C-alpha positions in Angstrom: 26.0 1.6 39.8 24.2 -1.7 40.6 23.7 -4.3 37.8 21.8 -7.5 37.9 23.9 -10.4 36.2 22.4 -13.8 35.2 24.4 -16.7 36.6 22.4 -19.7 35.2 19.2 -19.8 37.3 20.9 -17.4 39.8 20.5 -13.7 39.7 23.2 -11.7 41.3 23.3 -8.1 42.1 26.7 -6.6 41.3 27.9 -3.4 42.6 30.2 -2.3 39.9 32.1 -0.1 42.2 33.2 -3.0 44.3 35.3 -4.6 41.7 38.6 -3.0 42.5 38.1 -2.5 46.3 39.1 -6.0 47.5 42.7 -7.4 47.1 43.2 -10.8 45.9 46.4 -12.5 46.7 47.7 -15.7 45.4 50.4 -17.5 47.5 52.3 -20.5 46.5 55.4 -22.3 47.4 58.5 -22.7 45.1 59.3 -20.5 42.0 57.4 -20.4 38.7 59.2 -21.5 35.7 58.6 -21.6 32.0 56.0 -22.3 30.4 53.9 -21.7 33.4 55.5 -18.4 34.3 54.3 -17.1 31.0 50.7 -18.2 31.5 50.7 -16.7 35.0 51.9 -13.4 33.6 49.3 -13.6 30.8 46.4 -14.1 33.2 47.8 -11.6 35.7 47.7 -8.8 32.8 44.2 -9.8 31.8 42.8 -9.8 35.4 44.5 -6.2 36.2 41.4 -4.7 34.5 39.2 -6.4 37.1 40.8 -6.7 40.4 43.9 -5.7 42.4 46.1 -8.8 42.3 49.0 -9.8 44.2 51.1 -12.7 43.6 53.4 -14.2 46.2 56.1 -16.9 45.7 57.7 -18.1 48.9 60.8 -20.4 49.3 59.1 -22.7 51.9 56.0 -23.6 53.7 56.8 -21.4 56.8 57.6 -18.4 54.7 54.5 -18.8 52.7 52.3 -18.9 55.9 53.9 -15.7 57.2 53.0 -13.9 54.0 49.2 -14.6 54.1 47.6 -11.1 54.5 46.1 -10.4 58.0 42.3 -10.1 57.8 42.0 -11.7 54.4 39.5 -14.5 53.8 41.7 -17.5 53.4 41.0 -20.2 50.7 43.3 -23.2 50.7 43.5 -25.1 47.5 43.1 -28.7 48.4 41.9 -31.9 46.7 39.4 -32.5 49.4 38.1 -29.0 49.3 34.8 -27.6 47.8 34.5 -27.8 44.1 32.5 -25.2 42.3 31.6 -24.7 38.6 32.5 -21.3 37.1 29.2 -19.8 37.7 29.4 -20.7 41.5 32.9 -19.6 41.7 32.0 -16.2 40.3 29.0 -15.9 42.8 31.5 -16.8 45.6 33.9 -13.9 44.5 30.9 -11.6 44.5 30.1 -12.6 48.0 33.6 -12.0 49.3 33.6 -8.5 47.6 30.2 -7.7 49.2 31.8 -8.8 52.6 34.5 -6.2 51.9 37.3 -8.6 53.0 40.5 -9.2 51.0 40.9 -12.7 49.6 43.9 -14.8 49.7 44.1 -18.1 47.8 47.0 -20.4 49.1 48.5 -23.2 46.9 50.5 -25.8 48.9 53.8 -27.0 47.9 55.0 -30.6 47.1 54.6 -31.6 50.9 51.2 -30.4 51.2 49.5 -27.4 52.8 51.7 -24.9 54.8 51.0 -24.4 58.5 48.4 -21.5 58.5 47.0 -20.0 61.4 43.5 -20.3 59.9 41.7 -21.4 56.7 38.3 -20.0 56.0 37.6 -22.6 53.3 39.2 -25.4 51.4 38.5 -25.2 47.6 39.1 -27.7 45.0 40.2 -27.3 41.3 39.1 -30.9 40.7 39.7 -34.4 42.0 43.0 -34.8 40.2 46.3 -33.7 41.7 47.8 -30.9 39.6 51.4 -30.0 39.5 52.0 -26.9 41.7 52.8 -24.5 38.7 49.8 -25.7 36.8 47.4 -25.1 39.8 48.6 -21.4 39.5 47.6 -21.1 35.9 44.2 -23.0 36.4 43.3 -20.8 39.4 44.2 -17.5 37.6 42.2 -18.5 34.6 39.2 -19.3 36.7 39.5 -15.9 38.5 39.6 -14.1 35.1 36.6 -16.3 33.9 34.8 -15.4 37.1 35.5 -11.6 36.7 34.3 -11.6 33.1 31.1 -13.3 34.2 30.5 -10.7 36.9 31.3 -7.9 34.7 28.7 -9.3 32.3 31.3 -9.6 29.5 31.3 -12.6 27.0 33.5 -15.5 28.0 33.1 -19.0 27.2 31.2 -20.7 30.1 
């Protein structure tokens, strides 16, 4: 079923059947610890209604790079990446769904980005440097917000 969703001045055609077809993988270096692990679990549960989600925690940058799914559209979180507001981020996710490719978000560790074979886009969560574990929470919250927007469900934005 196709539905038109208003994203500010932009109208996006959403094909509802496409919601669960794309795998979203979030990869990060190091282990998540309290209190961040609780927030990550919370948003993962909320997102499970909207998308197939996999969370990958790797011990080091090399292991992280090896776990990036083949064929996925790779978005590296980087301070110098492209920043989007919530509406534009939801439109970006819908574009990826329409392309039919899985999506991988890579969060670098304390020493920067891992040695990836390729990066399709660099995205920014904002100009400030965030602690690694907080970046997980912010990204998951924005993914949840974007999926609520695309589903036409109420969410503060």
